[in-house]
VOZA-435338 format. One record per residue (C-alpha): residue number from 1; residue in one letter; chain; x negated, y negated, z negated. Coordinates in steps of 0.1 Angstrom, whole numbers, plus 5000, padded with zeros to 4 digits. Example, Ala and Ser with C-alpha at 12.3 -4.5 7.8 and 13.67 -1.06 7.14 Angstrom:
REM VOZA-435338
NODE     n   res   chain     c1     c2     c3
NODE     1     A       A   4877   5045   4922
NODE     2     S       A   4863   5011   4929
This chain:
REM VOZA-435338
NODE     n   res   chain     c1     c2     c3
NODE     1     X       A   0470   7317   2338
NODE     2     X       A   0461   7279   2345
NODE     3     X       A   0434   7282   2369
NODE     4     X       A   0440   7316   2388
NODE     5     X       A   0444   7317   2424
NODE     6     X       A   0465   7289   2438
NODE     7     X       A   0473   7305   2473
NODE     8     X       A   0462   7331   2494
NODE     9     X       A   0486   7332   2524
NODE    10     X       A   0510   7311   2544
NODE    11     X       A   0542   7309   2522
NODE    12     X       A   0576   7324   2529
NODE    13     X       A   0592   7307   2563
NODE    14     X       A   0557   7293   2574
NODE    15     X       A   0548   7307   2607
NODE    16     X       A   0515   7316   2610
NODE    17     X       A   0511   7308   2648
NODE    18     X       A   0524   7271   2643
NODE    19     X       A   0501   7246   2655
NODE    20     X       A   0482   7228   2628
NODE    21     X       A   0496   7195   2621
NODE    22     X       A   0478   7160   2623
NODE    23     X       A   0478   7128   2607
NODE    24     X       A   0503   7116   2584
NODE    25     X       A   0520   7149   2586
NODE    26     X       A   0490   7169   2577
NODE    27     X       A   0484   7147   2548
NODE    28     X       A   0516   7153   2534
NODE    29     X       A   0517   7188   2543
NODE    30     X       A   0485   7195   2520
NODE    31     X       A   0499   7174   2489
NODE    32     X       A   0529   7196   2492
NODE    33     X       A   0509   7227   2489
NODE    34     X       A   0480   7214   2469
NODE    35     X       A   0500   7189   2445
NODE    36     X       A   0498   7213   2412
NODE    37     X       A   0462   7224   2421
NODE    38     X       A   0453   7187   2424
NODE    39     X       A   0463   7179   2388
NODE    40     X       A   0443   7211   2376
NODE    41     X       A   0411   7200   2394
NODE    42     X       A   0417   7165   2382
NODE    43     X       A   0419   7179   2344
NODE    44     X       A   0389   7202   2353
NODE    45     X       A   0368   7176   2364
NODE    46     X       A   0375   7151   2333
NODE    47     X       A   0369   7178   2311
NODE    48     X       A   0336   7192   2328
NODE    49     X       A   0326   7153   2328
NODE    50     X       A   0326   7151   2287
NODE    51     X       A   0291   7161   2283
NODE    52     X       A   0284   7129   2306
NODE    53     X       A   0247   7146   2319
NODE    54     X       A   0274   7168   2340
NODE    55     X       A   0289   7140   2360
NODE    56     X       A   0268   7149   2391
NODE    57     X       A   0276   7185   2393
NODE    58     X       A   0315   7179   2387
NODE    59     X       A   0316   7151   2412
NODE    60     X       A   0299   7176   2437
NODE    61     X       A   0321   7205   2427
NODE    62     X       A   0354   7182   2431
NODE    63     X       A   0342   7171   2466
NODE    64     X       A   0334   7209   2473
NODE    65     X       A   0372   7217   2465
NODE    66     X       A   0392   7191   2481
NODE    67     X       A   0370   7196   2515
NODE    68     X       A   0382   7231   2510
NODE    69     X       A   0417   7216   2512
NODE    70     X       A   0410   7194   2539
NODE    71     X       A   0395   7222   2562
NODE    72     X       A   0430   7242   2550
NODE    73     X       A   0409   7270   2534
NODE    74     X       A   0424   7289   2504
NODE    75     X       A   0413   7279   2473
NODE    76     X       A   0409   7296   2442
NODE    77     X       A   0403   7267   2419
NODE    78     X       A   0381   7278   2386
NODE    79     X       A   0364   7302   2405
NODE    80     X       A   0354   7276   2439
NODE    81     X       A   0347   7248   2413
NODE    82     X       A   0324   7268   2392
NODE    83     X       A   0306   7284   2421
NODE    84     X       A   0296   7245   2432
NODE    85     X       A   0291   7236   2399
NODE    86     X       A   0268   7262   2389
NODE    87     X       A   0252   7272   2421
NODE    88     X       A   0248   7239   2437
NODE    89     X       A   0235   7218   2409
NODE    90     X       A   0200   7209   2423
NODE    91     X       A   0217   7194   2455
NODE    92     X       A   0248   7177   2433
NODE    93     X       A   0219   7161   2408
NODE    94     X       A   0201   7148   2444
NODE    95     X       A   0233   7134   2459
NODE    96     X       A   0246   7116   2430
NODE    97     X       A   0214   7098   2423
NODE    98     X       A   0208   7091   2460
NODE    99     X       A   0239   7073   2463
NODE   100     X       A   0242   7058   2424
NODE   101     X       A   0209   7042   2423
NODE   102     X       A   0211   7019   2454
NODE   103     X       A   0247   7014   2448
NODE   104     X       A   0234   7000   2412
NODE   105     X       A   0207   6981   2422
NODE   106     X       A   0223   6964   2453
NODE   107     X       A   0254   6956   2436
NODE   108     X       A   0233   6940   2407
NODE   109     X       A   0214   6919   2435
NODE   110     X       A   0244   6907   2450
NODE   111     X       A   0259   6895   2416
NODE   112     X       A   0225   6882   2405
NODE   113     X       A   0219   6862   2438
NODE   114     X       A   0253   6852   2444
NODE   115     X       A   0255   6838   2411
NODE   116     X       A   0222   6814   2418
NODE   117     X       A   0232   6804   2458
NODE   118     X       A   0249   6778   2450
NODE   119     X       A   0219   6758   2431
NODE   120     X       A   0193   6775   2453
NODE   121     X       A   0209   6786   2489
NODE   122     X       A   0173   6801   2497
NODE   123     X       A   0185   6829   2475
NODE   124     X       A   0214   6836   2501
NODE   125     X       A   0187   6857   2522
NODE   126     X       A   0182   6883   2495
NODE   127     X       A   0221   6883   2487
NODE   128     X       A   0224   6892   2525
NODE   129     X       A   0201   6921   2521
NODE   130     X       A   0216   6935   2490
NODE   131     X       A   0250   6932   2507
NODE   132     X       A   0242   6950   2538
NODE   133     X       A   0224   6977   2513
NODE   134     X       A   0255   6978   2495
NODE   135     X       A   0280   6982   2522
NODE   136     X       A   0258   7008   2540
NODE   137     X       A   0254   7031   2509
NODE   138     X       A   0293   7028   2507
NODE   139     X       A   0300   7037   2542
NODE   140     X       A   0273   7064   2541
NODE   141     X       A   0286   7080   2508
NODE   142     X       A   0318   7086   2522
NODE   143     X       A   0303   7110   2548
NODE   144     X       A   0275   7121   2526
NODE   145     X       A   0293   7147   2505
NODE   146     X       A   0313   7166   2533
NODE   147     X       A   0278   7172   2553
NODE   148     X       A   0266   7185   2520
NODE   149     X       A   0292   7212   2519
NODE   150     X       A   0274   7227   2553
NODE   151     X       A   0242   7244   2555
NODE   152     X       A   0224   7214   2566
NODE   153     X       A   0195   7205   2547
NODE   154     X       A   0194   7174   2522
NODE   155     X       A   0173   7152   2544
NODE   156     X       A   0197   7160   2576
NODE   157     X       A   0227   7151   2557
NODE   158     X       A   0213   7120   2543
NODE   159     X       A   0205   7110   2581
NODE   160     X       A   0235   7118   2592
NODE   161     X       A   0257   7099   2570
NODE   162     X       A   0233   7069   2574
NODE   163     X       A   0242   7073   2611
NODE   164     X       A   0277   7079   2609
NODE   165     X       A   0282   7051   2579
NODE   166     X       A   0270   7024   2606
NODE   167     X       A   0281   7039   2635
NODE   168     X       A   0317   7050   2629
NODE   169     X       A   0326   7023   2602
NODE   170     X       A   0363   7021   2602
NODE   171     X       A   0369   7056   2587
NODE   172     X       A   0341   7052   2563
NODE   173     X       A   0358   7018   2549
NODE   174     X       A   0391   7037   2549
NODE   175     X       A   0376   7065   2529
NODE   176     X       A   0357   7039   2506
NODE   177     X       A   0391   7019   2499
NODE   178     X       A   0404   7053   2491
NODE   179     X       A   0378   7064   2465
NODE   180     X       A   0360   7035   2452
NODE   181     X       A   0389   7009   2455
NODE   182     X       A   0417   7030   2439
NODE   183     X       A   0391   7041   2410
NODE   184     X       A   0378   7004   2404
NODE   185     X       A   0419   6991   2403
NODE   186     X       A   0428   7019   2377
NODE   187     X       A   0397   7012   2357
NODE   188     X       A   0404   6976   2353
NODE   189     X       A   0441   6985   2348
NODE   190     X       A   0434   7008   2321
NODE   191     X       A   0450   7018   2297
NODE   192     X       A   0481   7013   2315
NODE   193     X       A   0469   7035   2343
NODE   194     X       A   0454   7063   2317
NODE   195     X       A   0483   7087   2330
NODE   196     X       A   0471   7083   2363
NODE   197     X       A   0437   7088   2355
NODE   198     X       A   0444   7118   2339
NODE   199     X       A   0467   7137   2361
NODE   200     X       A   0454   7123   2393
NODE   201     X       A   0430   7095   2393
NODE   202     X       A   0400   7113   2406
NODE   203     X       A   0412   7144   2426
NODE   204     X       A   0436   7125   2447
NODE   205     X       A   0412   7096   2460
NODE   206     X       A   0388   7124   2465
NODE   207     X       A   0410   7142   2487
NODE   208     X       A   0421   7112   2504
NODE   209     X       A   0382   7103   2512
NODE   210     X       A   0377   7137   2524
NODE   211     X       A   0408   7137   2548
NODE   212     X       A   0401   7106   2563
NODE   213     X       A   0364   7113   2574
NODE   214     X       A   0375   7149   2585
NODE   215     X       A   0378   7143   2624
NODE   216     X       A   0343   7126   2624
NODE   217     X       A   0324   7154   2606
NODE   218     X       A   0343   7180   2628
NODE   219     X       A   0322   7165   2656
NODE   220     X       A   0289   7171   2639
């Protein structure tokens, strides 16, 4: 079946006692093991987003599955996706709007004040404020979903994500570029990027984002 278990044990010729790979080698290993699963995950994500109202739960479920991949945990795609989608929907919606609302408002503020700052330089002050909020939320959001996949409370996850986003900005910036940057580019290049968006445009950036911040989250 299309969504059956993807793997449960090391494959032939893989030494279970072999030290875990790191860096680019580990990323290549994940892709080699999970490439088919990532395509399935991308299709499952798109299908579960079609009602639109289910987008927050779908985003949470996709992050949950990719985080399992990064942690080298066996993935039964449909089971784990469904479990996160249905079982954690309250946390999923709270997380989505906690990130989306300040992103949208600060983004609109940046555009609004910047477009008028040439005429009224005093508007550079609210522009800088909106820019700071936008950048902080972008960086913190890359850590937020990974933290939500732990047993920590929602407020504690939010506090830690803000702390990591401002205190460890490099990893957050790379993750934000991988997730938000690649998605923005793909949308702007649509319909040329249509096949890419259909097969891997959501799952692969999500995996890259999780991979880039994994070392920081493991410390917490």
